[in-house]
HTML snippet that shows the backbone in 3Dmol.js (N, CA, C, O; Angstrom):
<script src="https://3Dmol.org/build/3Dmol-min.js"></script>
<div id="view" style="width:600px;height:400px;position:relative"></div>
<script>
const pdb = `
ATOM      1  N   UNK A   1      29.762  -8.099  -2.943  1.00  0.00           N
ATOM      2  CA  UNK A   1      28.657  -7.824  -3.821  1.00  0.00           C
ATOM      3  C   UNK A   1      27.349  -8.362  -3.248  1.00  0.00           C
ATOM      4  O   UNK A   1      26.299  -7.738  -3.406  1.00  0.00           O
ATOM      5  N   UNK A   2      27.404  -9.505  -2.588  1.00  0.00           N
ATOM      6  CA  UNK A   2      26.193 -10.085  -2.024  1.00  0.00           C
ATOM      7  C   UNK A   2      25.592  -9.174  -0.961  1.00  0.00           C
ATOM      8  O   UNK A   2      24.370  -9.081  -0.845  1.00  0.00           O
ATOM      9  N   UNK A   3      26.432  -8.507  -0.190  1.00  0.00           N
ATOM     10  CA  UNK A   3      25.935  -7.605   0.842  1.00  0.00           C
ATOM     11  C   UNK A   3      25.209  -6.422   0.205  1.00  0.00           C
ATOM     12  O   UNK A   3      24.124  -6.044   0.647  1.00  0.00           O
ATOM     13  N   UNK A   4      25.806  -5.845  -0.828  1.00  0.00           N
ATOM     14  CA  UNK A   4      25.170  -4.717  -1.499  1.00  0.00           C
ATOM     15  C   UNK A   4      23.842  -5.120  -2.129  1.00  0.00           C
ATOM     16  O   UNK A   4      22.870  -4.366  -2.073  1.00  0.00           O
ATOM     17  N   UNK A   5      23.800  -6.297  -2.724  1.00  0.00           N
ATOM     18  CA  UNK A   5      22.560  -6.789  -3.312  1.00  0.00           C
ATOM     19  C   UNK A   5      21.499  -6.985  -2.236  1.00  0.00           C
ATOM     20  O   UNK A   5      20.336  -6.635  -2.436  1.00  0.00           O
ATOM     21  N   UNK A   6      21.890  -7.533  -1.117  1.00  0.00           N
ATOM     22  CA  UNK A   6      20.963  -7.718   0.002  1.00  0.00           C
ATOM     23  C   UNK A   6      20.415  -6.389   0.507  1.00  0.00           C
ATOM     24  O   UNK A   6      19.231  -6.276   0.823  1.00  0.00           O
ATOM     25  N   UNK A   7      21.282  -5.389   0.580  1.00  0.00           N
ATOM     26  CA  UNK A   7      20.842  -4.060   1.018  1.00  0.00           C
ATOM     27  C   UNK A   7      19.865  -3.458   0.010  1.00  0.00           C
ATOM     28  O   UNK A   7      18.884  -2.825   0.400  1.00  0.00           O
ATOM     29  N   UNK A   8      20.124  -3.649  -1.267  1.00  0.00           N
ATOM     30  CA  UNK A   8      19.227  -3.118  -2.300  1.00  0.00           C
ATOM     31  C   UNK A   8      17.859  -3.786  -2.219  1.00  0.00           C
ATOM     32  O   UNK A   8      16.834  -3.108  -2.287  1.00  0.00           O
ATOM     33  N   UNK A   9      17.834  -5.094  -2.077  1.00  0.00           N
ATOM     34  CA  UNK A   9      16.564  -5.825  -1.982  1.00  0.00           C
ATOM     35  C   UNK A   9      15.806  -5.386  -0.728  1.00  0.00           C
ATOM     36  O   UNK A   9      14.595  -5.171  -0.772  1.00  0.00           O
ATOM     37  N   UNK A  10      16.520  -5.257   0.376  1.00  0.00           N
ATOM     38  CA  UNK A  10      15.874  -4.819   1.619  1.00  0.00           C
ATOM     39  C   UNK A  10      15.342  -3.399   1.479  1.00  0.00           C
ATOM     40  O   UNK A  10      14.261  -3.087   1.977  1.00  0.00           O
ATOM     41  N   UNK A  11      16.090  -2.548   0.810  1.00  0.00           N
ATOM     42  CA  UNK A  11      15.642  -1.172   0.606  1.00  0.00           C
ATOM     43  C   UNK A  11      14.372  -1.103  -0.210  1.00  0.00           C
ATOM     44  O   UNK A  11      13.469  -0.328   0.108  1.00  0.00           O
ATOM     45  N   UNK A  12      14.291  -1.903  -1.260  1.00  0.00           N
ATOM     46  CA  UNK A  12      13.078  -1.919  -2.076  1.00  0.00           C
ATOM     47  C   UNK A  12      11.900  -2.512  -1.311  1.00  0.00           C
ATOM     48  O   UNK A  12      10.764  -2.064  -1.471  1.00  0.00           O
ATOM     49  N   UNK A  13      12.165  -3.509  -0.486  1.00  0.00           N
ATOM     50  CA  UNK A  13      11.103  -4.076   0.350  1.00  0.00           C
ATOM     51  C   UNK A  13      10.556  -3.052   1.326  1.00  0.00           C
ATOM     52  O   UNK A  13       9.347  -2.956   1.536  1.00  0.00           O
ATOM     53  N   UNK A  14      11.461  -2.290   1.918  1.00  0.00           N
ATOM     54  CA  UNK A  14      11.049  -1.234   2.853  1.00  0.00           C
ATOM     55  C   UNK A  14      10.249  -0.158   2.117  1.00  0.00           C
ATOM     56  O   UNK A  14       9.219   0.299   2.612  1.00  0.00           O
ATOM     57  N   UNK A  15      10.717   0.240   0.950  1.00  0.00           N
ATOM     58  CA  UNK A  15      10.018   1.247   0.154  1.00  0.00           C
ATOM     59  C   UNK A  15       8.611   0.783  -0.206  1.00  0.00           C
ATOM     60  O   UNK A  15       7.657   1.558  -0.130  1.00  0.00           O
ATOM     61  N   UNK A  16       8.485  -0.480  -0.598  1.00  0.00           N
ATOM     62  CA  UNK A  16       7.173  -1.027  -0.948  1.00  0.00           C
ATOM     63  C   UNK A  16       6.237  -0.979   0.251  1.00  0.00           C
ATOM     64  O   UNK A  16       5.072  -0.610   0.111  1.00  0.00           O
ATOM     65  N   UNK A  17       6.732  -1.347   1.428  1.00  0.00           N
ATOM     66  CA  UNK A  17       5.915  -1.330   2.630  1.00  0.00           C
ATOM     67  C   UNK A  17       5.481   0.088   2.982  1.00  0.00           C
ATOM     68  O   UNK A  17       4.317   0.311   3.317  1.00  0.00           O
ATOM     69  N   UNK A  18       6.390   1.037   2.911  1.00  0.00           N
ATOM     70  CA  UNK A  18       6.056   2.425   3.230  1.00  0.00           C
ATOM     71  C   UNK A  18       5.073   3.010   2.221  1.00  0.00           C
ATOM     72  O   UNK A  18       4.201   3.796   2.592  1.00  0.00           O
ATOM     73  N   UNK A  19       5.202   2.639   0.966  1.00  0.00           N
ATOM     74  CA  UNK A  19       4.271   3.113  -0.052  1.00  0.00           C
ATOM     75  C   UNK A  19       2.866   2.586   0.214  1.00  0.00           C
ATOM     76  O   UNK A  19       1.892   3.324   0.069  1.00  0.00           O
ATOM     77  N   UNK A  20       2.752   1.324   0.599  1.00  0.00           N
ATOM     78  CA  UNK A  20       1.444   0.751   0.917  1.00  0.00           C
ATOM     79  C   UNK A  20       0.826   1.448   2.120  1.00  0.00           C
ATOM     80  O   UNK A  20      -0.372   1.731   2.124  1.00  0.00           O
ATOM     81  N   UNK A  21       1.626   1.724   3.135  1.00  0.00           N
ATOM     82  CA  UNK A  21       1.109   2.406   4.325  1.00  0.00           C
ATOM     83  C   UNK A  21       0.665   3.830   3.995  1.00  0.00           C
ATOM     84  O   UNK A  21      -0.336   4.315   4.523  1.00  0.00           O
ATOM     85  N   UNK A  22       1.408   4.486   3.127  1.00  0.00           N
ATOM     86  CA  UNK A  22       1.056   5.844   2.723  1.00  0.00           C
ATOM     87  C   UNK A  22      -0.255   5.862   1.950  1.00  0.00           C
ATOM     88  O   UNK A  22      -1.119   6.702   2.201  1.00  0.00           O
ATOM     89  N   UNK A  23      -0.400   4.941   1.018  1.00  0.00           N
ATOM     90  CA  UNK A  23      -1.650   4.845   0.248  1.00  0.00           C
ATOM     91  C   UNK A  23      -2.822   4.603   1.185  1.00  0.00           C
ATOM     92  O   UNK A  23      -3.872   5.231   1.048  1.00  0.00           O
ATOM     93  N   UNK A  24      -2.645   3.690   2.140  1.00  0.00           N
ATOM     94  CA  UNK A  24      -3.707   3.399   3.099  1.00  0.00           C
ATOM     95  C   UNK A  24      -4.083   4.654   3.888  1.00  0.00           C
ATOM     96  O   UNK A  24      -5.266   4.961   4.035  1.00  0.00           O
ATOM     97  N   UNK A  25      -3.087   5.379   4.394  1.00  0.00           N
ATOM     98  CA  UNK A  25      -3.355   6.564   5.210  1.00  0.00           C
ATOM     99  C   UNK A  25      -4.043   7.660   4.394  1.00  0.00           C
ATOM    100  O   UNK A  25      -4.996   8.282   4.865  1.00  0.00           O
ATOM    101  N   UNK A  26      -3.565   7.894   3.185  1.00  0.00           N
ATOM    102  CA  UNK A  26      -4.167   8.940   2.354  1.00  0.00           C
ATOM    103  C   UNK A  26      -5.590   8.578   1.945  1.00  0.00           C
ATOM    104  O   UNK A  26      -6.476   9.433   1.937  1.00  0.00           O
ATOM    105  N   UNK A  27      -5.804   7.329   1.611  1.00  0.00           N
ATOM    106  CA  UNK A  27      -7.149   6.886   1.238  1.00  0.00           C
ATOM    107  C   UNK A  27      -8.093   6.972   2.436  1.00  0.00           C
ATOM    108  O   UNK A  27      -9.250   7.365   2.292  1.00  0.00           O
ATOM    109  N   UNK A  28      -7.602   6.607   3.605  1.00  0.00           N
ATOM    110  CA  UNK A  28      -8.448   6.634   4.809  1.00  0.00           C
ATOM    111  C   UNK A  28      -8.879   8.060   5.130  1.00  0.00           C
ATOM    112  O   UNK A  28     -10.019   8.290   5.536  1.00  0.00           O
ATOM    113  N   UNK A  29      -7.980   9.011   4.952  1.00  0.00           N
ATOM    114  CA  UNK A  29      -8.318  10.407   5.213  1.00  0.00           C
ATOM    115  C   UNK A  29      -9.395  10.934   4.275  1.00  0.00           C
ATOM    116  O   UNK A  29     -10.110  11.876   4.616  1.00  0.00           O
ATOM    117  N   UNK A  30      -9.515  10.334   3.102  1.00  0.00           N
ATOM    118  CA  UNK A  30     -10.501  10.818   2.136  1.00  0.00           C
ATOM    119  C   UNK A  30     -11.892  10.230   2.365  1.00  0.00           C
ATOM    120  O   UNK A  30     -12.851  10.663   1.726  1.00  0.00           O
ATOM    121  N   UNK A  31     -12.021   9.261   3.257  1.00  0.00           N
ATOM    122  CA  UNK A  31     -13.342   8.672   3.531  1.00  0.00           C
ATOM    123  C   UNK A  31     -14.183   9.639   4.359  1.00  0.00           C
ATOM    124  O   UNK A  31     -13.669  10.314   5.251  1.00  0.00           O
ATOM    125  N   UNK A  32     -15.475   9.701   4.059  1.00  0.00           N
ATOM    126  CA  UNK A  32     -16.345  10.563   4.876  1.00  0.00           C
ATOM    127  C   UNK A  32     -16.532   9.964   6.273  1.00  0.00           C
ATOM    128  O   UNK A  32     -16.344   8.765   6.478  1.00  0.00           O
ATOM    129  N   UNK A  33     -16.899  10.805   7.212  1.00  0.00           N
ATOM    130  CA  UNK A  33     -17.085  10.338   8.585  1.00  0.00           C
ATOM    131  C   UNK A  33     -18.223   9.341   8.726  1.00  0.00           C
ATOM    132  O   UNK A  33     -18.120   8.389   9.499  1.00  0.00           O
ATOM    133  N   UNK A  34     -19.304   9.546   7.990  1.00  0.00           N
ATOM    134  CA  UNK A  34     -20.467   8.656   8.058  1.00  0.00           C
ATOM    135  C   UNK A  34     -20.525   7.842   6.778  1.00  0.00           C
ATOM    136  O   UNK A  34     -21.385   8.067   5.926  1.00  0.00           O
ATOM    137  N   UNK A  35     -19.618   6.908   6.648  1.00  0.00           N
ATOM    138  CA  UNK A  35     -19.558   6.090   5.431  1.00  0.00           C
ATOM    139  C   UNK A  35     -20.558   4.937   5.529  1.00  0.00           C
ATOM    140  O   UNK A  35     -20.760   4.351   6.593  1.00  0.00           O
ATOM    141  N   UNK A  36     -21.166   4.635   4.406  1.00  0.00           N
ATOM    142  CA  UNK A  36     -22.108   3.519   4.369  1.00  0.00           C
ATOM    143  C   UNK A  36     -21.329   2.199   4.391  1.00  0.00           C
ATOM    144  O   UNK A  36     -20.222   2.123   3.858  1.00  0.00           O
ATOM    145  N   UNK A  37     -21.902   1.170   5.002  1.00  0.00           N
ATOM    146  CA  UNK A  37     -21.204  -0.121   5.087  1.00  0.00           C
ATOM    147  C   UNK A  37     -20.786  -0.663   3.715  1.00  0.00           C
ATOM    148  O   UNK A  37     -19.707  -1.241   3.581  1.00  0.00           O
ATOM    149  N   UNK A  38     -21.631  -0.480   2.701  1.00  0.00           N
ATOM    150  CA  UNK A  38     -21.294  -0.968   1.357  1.00  0.00           C
ATOM    151  C   UNK A  38     -20.058  -0.254   0.812  1.00  0.00           C
ATOM    152  O   UNK A  38     -19.180  -0.880   0.217  1.00  0.00           O
ATOM    153  N   UNK A  39     -19.998   1.061   1.020  1.00  0.00           N
ATOM    154  CA  UNK A  39     -18.844   1.837   0.559  1.00  0.00           C
ATOM    155  C   UNK A  39     -17.583   1.464   1.336  1.00  0.00           C
ATOM    156  O   UNK A  39     -16.492   1.406   0.770  1.00  0.00           O
ATOM    157  N   UNK A  40     -17.739   1.215   2.626  1.00  0.00           N
ATOM    158  CA  UNK A  40     -16.596   0.820   3.437  1.00  0.00           C
ATOM    159  C   UNK A  40     -16.053  -0.535   2.988  1.00  0.00           C
ATOM    160  O   UNK A  40     -14.839  -0.725   2.922  1.00  0.00           O
ATOM    161  N   UNK A  41     -16.934  -1.466   2.682  1.00  0.00           N
ATOM    162  CA  UNK A  41     -16.484  -2.784   2.190  1.00  0.00           C
ATOM    163  C   UNK A  41     -15.754  -2.646   0.863  1.00  0.00           C
ATOM    164  O   UNK A  41     -14.762  -3.335   0.624  1.00  0.00           O
ATOM    165  N   UNK A  42     -16.238  -1.761  -0.001  1.00  0.00           N
ATOM    166  CA  UNK A  42     -15.567  -1.522  -1.286  1.00  0.00           C
ATOM    167  C   UNK A  42     -14.174  -0.936  -1.058  1.00  0.00           C
ATOM    168  O   UNK A  42     -13.218  -1.316  -1.734  1.00  0.00           O
ATOM    169  N   UNK A  43     -14.062  -0.014  -0.108  1.00  0.00           N
ATOM    170  CA  UNK A  43     -12.765   0.578   0.223  1.00  0.00           C
ATOM    171  C   UNK A  43     -11.815  -0.480   0.778  1.00  0.00           C
ATOM    172  O   UNK A  43     -10.640  -0.527   0.415  1.00  0.00           O
ATOM    173  N   UNK A  44     -12.339  -1.323   1.660  1.00  0.00           N
ATOM    174  CA  UNK A  44     -11.500  -2.400   2.207  1.00  0.00           C
ATOM    175  C   UNK A  44     -11.024  -3.339   1.108  1.00  0.00           C
ATOM    176  O   UNK A  44      -9.891  -3.819   1.152  1.00  0.00           O
ATOM    177  N   UNK A  45     -11.866  -3.603   0.133  1.00  0.00           N
ATOM    178  CA  UNK A  45     -11.465  -4.438  -1.001  1.00  0.00           C
ATOM    179  C   UNK A  45     -10.324  -3.812  -1.784  1.00  0.00           C
ATOM    180  O   UNK A  45      -9.386  -4.502  -2.182  1.00  0.00           O
ATOM    181  N   UNK A  46     -10.402  -2.496  -2.007  1.00  0.00           N
ATOM    182  CA  UNK A  46      -9.307  -1.801  -2.700  1.00  0.00           C
ATOM    183  C   UNK A  46      -8.022  -1.864  -1.879  1.00  0.00           C
ATOM    184  O   UNK A  46      -6.936  -2.029  -2.434  1.00  0.00           O
ATOM    185  N   UNK A  47      -8.143  -1.735  -0.571  1.00  0.00           N
ATOM    186  CA  UNK A  47      -6.952  -1.787   0.289  1.00  0.00           C
ATOM    187  C   UNK A  47      -6.355  -3.195   0.311  1.00  0.00           C
ATOM    188  O   UNK A  47      -5.140  -3.352   0.429  1.00  0.00           O
ATOM    189  N   UNK A  48      -7.199  -4.210   0.197  1.00  0.00           N
ATOM    190  CA  UNK A  48      -6.693  -5.582   0.079  1.00  0.00           C
ATOM    191  C   UNK A  48      -5.884  -5.741  -1.200  1.00  0.00           C
ATOM    192  O   UNK A  48      -4.845  -6.401  -1.209  1.00  0.00           O
ATOM    193  N   UNK A  49      -6.368  -5.128  -2.284  1.00  0.00           N
ATOM    194  CA  UNK A  49      -5.632  -5.178  -3.549  1.00  0.00           C
ATOM    195  C   UNK A  49      -4.285  -4.467  -3.419  1.00  0.00           C
ATOM    196  O   UNK A  49      -3.277  -4.948  -3.936  1.00  0.00           O
ATOM    197  N   UNK A  50      -4.265  -3.337  -2.739  1.00  0.00           N
ATOM    198  CA  UNK A  50      -3.011  -2.604  -2.527  1.00  0.00           C
ATOM    199  C   UNK A  50      -2.045  -3.456  -1.704  1.00  0.00           C
ATOM    200  O   UNK A  50      -0.843  -3.467  -1.972  1.00  0.00           O
ATOM    201  N   UNK A  51      -2.560  -4.160  -0.716  1.00  0.00           N
ATOM    202  CA  UNK A  51      -1.708  -4.952   0.175  1.00  0.00           C
ATOM    203  C   UNK A  51      -0.959  -6.050  -0.559  1.00  0.00           C
ATOM    204  O   UNK A  51       0.137  -6.426  -0.142  1.00  0.00           O
ATOM    205  N   UNK A  52      -1.522  -6.572  -1.640  1.00  0.00           N
ATOM    206  CA  UNK A  52      -0.860  -7.673  -2.344  1.00  0.00           C
ATOM    207  C   UNK A  52      -0.143  -7.230  -3.620  1.00  0.00           C
ATOM    208  O   UNK A  52       0.549  -8.023  -4.259  1.00  0.00           O
ATOM    209  N   UNK A  53      -0.315  -5.946  -3.989  1.00  0.00           N
ATOM    210  CA  UNK A  53       0.356  -5.441  -5.186  1.00  0.00           C
ATOM    211  C   UNK A  53       1.860  -5.344  -4.982  1.00  0.00           C
ATOM    212  O   UNK A  53       2.344  -5.193  -3.859  1.00  0.00           O
ATOM    213  N   UNK A  54       2.581  -5.431  -6.076  1.00  0.00           N
ATOM    214  CA  UNK A  54       4.032  -5.268  -6.034  1.00  0.00           C
ATOM    215  C   UNK A  54       4.375  -3.786  -6.176  1.00  0.00           C
ATOM    216  O   UNK A  54       3.508  -2.967  -6.481  1.00  0.00           O
ATOM    217  N   UNK A  55       5.621  -3.458  -5.955  1.00  0.00           N
ATOM    218  CA  UNK A  55       6.064  -2.072  -6.026  1.00  0.00           C
ATOM    219  C   UNK A  55       5.796  -1.474  -7.410  1.00  0.00           C
ATOM    220  O   UNK A  55       5.358  -0.328  -7.508  1.00  0.00           O
ATOM    221  N   UNK A  56       6.046  -2.219  -8.459  1.00  0.00           N
ATOM    222  CA  UNK A  56       5.807  -1.723  -9.810  1.00  0.00           C
ATOM    223  C   UNK A  56       4.349  -1.394 -10.063  1.00  0.00           C
ATOM    224  O   UNK A  56       4.040  -0.386 -10.698  1.00  0.00           O
ATOM    225  N   UNK A  57       3.452  -2.233  -9.571  1.00  0.00           N
ATOM    226  CA  UNK A  57       2.023  -1.977  -9.752  1.00  0.00           C
ATOM    227  C   UNK A  57       1.575  -0.781  -8.929  1.00  0.00           C
ATOM    228  O   UNK A  57       0.694  -0.034  -9.356  1.00  0.00           O
ATOM    229  N   UNK A  58       2.162  -0.589  -7.764  1.00  0.00           N
ATOM    230  CA  UNK A  58       1.784   0.542  -6.915  1.00  0.00           C
ATOM    231  C   UNK A  58       2.234   1.863  -7.529  1.00  0.00           C
ATOM    232  O   UNK A  58       1.532   2.869  -7.423  1.00  0.00           O
ATOM    233  N   UNK A  59       3.380   1.865  -8.156  1.00  0.00           N
ATOM    234  CA  UNK A  59       3.906   3.090  -8.759  1.00  0.00           C
ATOM    235  C   UNK A  59       3.152   3.431 -10.030  1.00  0.00           C
ATOM    236  O   UNK A  59       2.859   4.598 -10.290  1.00  0.00           O
ATOM    237  N   UNK A  60       2.840   2.419 -10.822  1.00  0.00           N
ATOM    238  CA  UNK A  60       2.212   2.624 -12.127  1.00  0.00           C
ATOM    239  C   UNK A  60       0.809   2.950 -12.023  1.00  0.00           C
ATOM    240  O   UNK A  60       0.145   3.152 -13.040  1.00  0.00           O
TER     241      UNK A  60
END
`;
const viewer = $3Dmol.createViewer("view");
viewer.addModel(pdb, "pdb");
viewer.setStyle({}, {cartoon: {color: "spectrum"}});
viewer.zoomTo();
viewer.render();
</script>
């Protein structure tokens, strides 16, 4: 049972990481080519929030 639990936890960890990378990539594609520094800093702040969010917060 411990092995199965470990696999489940690892699977959710992997899913959380892939979800964060996907959000980052999709958000980056939506930025204009000539973004203003203020807007870029705001975007980076949102990405920092995504980086520390849990899987439940990312889904919701």
